[in-house]
C-alpha positions in Angstrom: -6.0 -12.3 1.9 -7.1 -8.6 2.0 -6.3 -7.1 5.4 -3.1 -9.1 5.7 -2.1 -8.1 2.3 -2.7 -4.4 3.1 -0.6 -4.7 6.3 2.2 -6.4 4.4 2.1 -3.8 1.7 2.2 -1.0 4.3 5.4 -2.5 5.7 7.0 -2.4 2.2 5.8 1.1 1.5 8.4 3.2 3.5 11.3 2.3 1.2 9.3 2.9 -1.9 7.7 6.1 -3.1 5.2 4.1 -5.3 4.6 0.8 -3.6 1.9 0.0 -6.2 3.8 -1.8 -8.9 0.8 -4.1 -9.4 -1.3 -1.0 -10.1 -5.0 -1.1 -9.9 -5.8 -1.2 -6.2 -7.8 1.9 -5.3 -8.3 0.8 -1.7 -4.6 0.0 -1.2 -3.7 3.3 -2.8 -5.9 5.2 -0.3 -4.4 3.2 2.6 -0.9 3.9 1.3 -1.7 7.6 1.0 -3.1 7.7 4.5 -0.1 5.9 5.9 2.3 8.1 4.0 0.4 11.3 5.1 
């Protein structure tokens, strides 16, 4: 439930400037930044 979660989050990132409502996921933050870059 890690890689799949990341992929799912990435899909919900585009429509949201800050897709980290849960807050506290450094890895996800990095991935999100890379995808947004």
